[in-house]
N, C-alpha and C positions, 0 to 999 in steps of 0.2 A: 504493498500500501504505499510505503514511504517513496520507495522508487518510482512506483505510477504517479503519484504529486508530483515528487521533483523533476521528473521528464516532461510532465504538461505545464509546469512553470518554464523549464528551459525551451521547451517549444514555443511557448507564446513570446519569451525573450527574445529568442533568436528571430521570429517573423520581424518584431519588432526594431530589432538592433540594424537588421539587413536593408527596412524600409529607409530606416533613417540614415544609415550609409549612404543608400543610392541618392536620398533628396539631399542631401548635403554634397555629394558629389558633383551632383547638376549646380548646385548654386555656387559652387566654386568653377565650375569652367565656364557658365552661361552667364553669371551674375556679377560673383563678388570673390576674385581670385584671393583670399585672404588668408595667410598663414596661422591663424588660428583656425579655420573651418579645415584646413589641410591637418591639421594636428587632431582635432576631434575626428574627422571621418579616419585616419589611419588608429587611433584608439579604438574604435567601432569596427574597424576590420579586426585589429588581435584579439578584441572580445570577443566577437561572432565565431571568429576561430578555436577559441578555446572552450566556447560553449559548445560547439558543435561535438568538440573531444569530448565534452563531459558526458553530453546527450550518447555519443556511442558506446562509452564508458558503461554506463547505466545500462544501458540496454544489452551489453555484454556480462554485467553482473547479474543482472536479472535474469535472461535467457541460459547462463552457461555456456553460449556459443559465442565465436566472434560476428559481429554484428551484419553479416552480408548473405542472408539467407530467404530475403523475398527484397521486390521491387523496392518497397518503403525505405527499406534499410539502404539499398544500393542508392537510391538517389539522395539521402542525407549524406552518403559518405562520397557522393560525387560532388554535392553542396560542399561538402568539407575542402575536398581536394582543390576544387576552383579557388578558393580562397586561399590554400596554401601555397598553388600555383602563383596568384596572384601576390602576395607577401614575398615571395621570391623576387619574381619580377621588378616588380615596385621597389625592393630594394637597390637593384640594380641598376633599375631604368628610372628611376625617381621624377628626373625633369623631364619624362618626354610621355609618363605613364597614365597620367591622370584621366584622360579623354579616353584611353580602353577602361579603365576603371568604371566609368560611368556608363559605358558599352557592357562591361561583364556583369556587373550587379544586378541589373535587370533581369537578367539572365539567371544568374544566381537565386535571386526573389522566387522569379516563377517557379523554377525547379523544384525548391523549398515548398511553396504554397501548393503546388501539385501534389508533390507527397502527400501534405496533411490535409487537404482539402477535396482533393480528387480521388484518391483511392480509399475504399471503403475501410470503415474505422475497424472491421473484423480483419482487415489484411495487415493493418499495422503493426496489431499485437506481437509481441514476439511469440514463436512456437517452438517444439521440439523438431528438430532436424530429422528428415525423411532418412531412410537408410543409405540411400545414394550421394547425401551430403556429410554422412558424419566421416569425415575423412580431414587428413591435415592438407589436404589440397586445396580444401574451402579457402584457408586464408590467402594461401599463397597466389593459387590462380584468377580468384574474384578481384582483390587487390591489385594484381597486374595487371588486369582488364580495364578496371577502373581508373588507374593510373592512364593507362594509353588513353583512353576514351576522353579524359581531361584534358593531357596533352594535346591530344590530334584536334581536340574542340576550340582549345585556345588558339592552336596554331593556325586554323582555319579562319576563325575568326580574326585574326591579324592580317591574314592575306585577303578576308573582305574588306577590311579596313584599309589595307594598300590599295586597292584597285578602287575605292572609293575617294581616297586622296587623288590618286594617280588620276582619274578621271577628271576632278578637280581642278588641278591644276592644268589640264588640255584648256579647259575651258577659262581658265585666267588667262592663258597663253594668246587664247584666240581674242578676247578681247583686247588683248595687250596689242596685237597687229595694227589695230583701228583707232591707236590714240594719237591725239593730233599732237607733234613735239612743239610745234608753234605755240601751244598753249600753256605757260608756267603751271599752272594749277593741274593739268593732264600728267606734266613731269611729275609735279609733286607726287600726283595719285600711283606714278609709273613706280616711283622709288617705293613708296608702300610696299605697291604689289611684287616687288622685286625681292625685298626683305621677307615679306610672306613666304615665298615661293622657298627661298633659301633655307628657311626654318622647316617648311613639308617637305623639301627634298631631303633634307638631314632626317626629318621622322619617317618619311617613305624608306630610305635605307635601312634604319633599323626597323622596322616594320617587316618588310622582306627577309632582311637576314635571322631576324628572331624567330618568324614564323618555320624558314626553314629549319633551324636548330630544335624548334619545339617537335614541328613534324618528325624528325629525324629519329628524338626520342621517343615520340607516339609512335613509331611503327617501330621500333627495338622491344618496346613493352607491347607490343600487340603479336608480335613475332614471339614472343617467350610466351604470352598469354596462350596463345594457340596449341604452342608446343605442351605447355605444360598441361592443358585443358584435353589434350588428344591422350596423355598419360594417364589421369584421371578416369577421364571416360573408359580407357582399357581394363583399368581396375575395377570401376562401379558396372558398367555394361558388357565388358567381353570384346568390346571393337574400339578402336582407335579413333575411328570416322564414320558416320552413320550419316553425312549430309542433314542432318538433321535442319530445322532453319536458320535457327540461331548459326550452327556452323558455318552455313551455306553463304551467309551475309558478312558471317567473321572474314571469311574468305573473299568476296566481294572487295571488304573494307581493306584488306591486306593487300589485293592487286590494286586497286586505286591510288594509294600512297606509294605503293611500287612503283607505279607510273610515273608520279611525281618525283620519287630521288631519283629514278632514272633521269627522265626529263633534266634535272638538276645537274647529277654527278655526271651522266653520259653524253647527253646530248648539250650540255652546258646554257642550258636554258634558266633565264633571270627574269624577277619582274612579272609582266602581266600574265602570259601563257600558263606556267605554274601555279600562278596566285587562282587563275580560273579553275584549273585541277582542283586545288585545294578547296574551294568554294562549293563544286561538286561533292566533295569528299565531307563537307561539313554536314550534309543532307543525308549521306550515306551511314554517317556513323550515328546517325540520330534513329535510322530506320535500322541498324543494326542493333543498337542497344535498346530503345526505347518501342519502336513500331513490331519488330518481333516478340517482344516479350509481351505486348498487351494483347495483337491479334493474332501470332501465331499459335500453331499447336505444333507441341514439339517438347523434346527433353527438357530444356530450357525454358520452355513458356511459363510465366506466371498467369497471362490468359485471363485476368476477371472480365475482360470483354465479351469474352466466348464462353 
């Protein structure tokens, strides 16, 4: 009873913290870039991180097993991994990462809200593990897969941000060509536009490079997760691969990002072309993780829609 009350308290607190962090990030970006607001936002991010850790630990103690046995717990874990990745990236790229935080935290809030308000309450409760999940592979395989999803999704979001800024710069450049250089005011405007382009070009390079690194890390985790899952499947069901819907879409996801890395490493592509592949991969990852779990019928299905 004590665990349940504290879990409910943390659930409500985390939702409030995530909402406030999102609002204050938007205020900092759009209205009032004050250092105190940024400090308050960073404090909220850290508080949300430790609150999610506490929530997962409570479920672990209450259920007696690692809290990744159903869709609800995996969504909570995914929310935490998003925040953890954000904290690490913000530490190394603090001067250029506020905009991305304003984009990322609405997604985190949506994931957390979906877990708490859309999944039926009876499927949110911690339950004993079915025989197939009673294995040490549960912690290793599922954790690695969640880390791969998180890294791939953030890398894809950075690629999408790259495409948006790149398209914006093209529009600015086109407008720049029609400026009348005889007009002093227009020359001043041009100087301002050029300074903005210099900043955004630097940001674009950071987004392209960071997206590449994160997608490489995510691909490594995905490969390791598929291998560990195959070994676990052989122990549980007597077959390394059964073309279950989850396994099929995991293979499709692997192929998409293998193509992405091939285009960058072998073909030498950079910029727009691989970013388009990553944008497509963003939706494939969501189908693999959430779509198959909700609508698919298979060994990995949480399937409460069906």
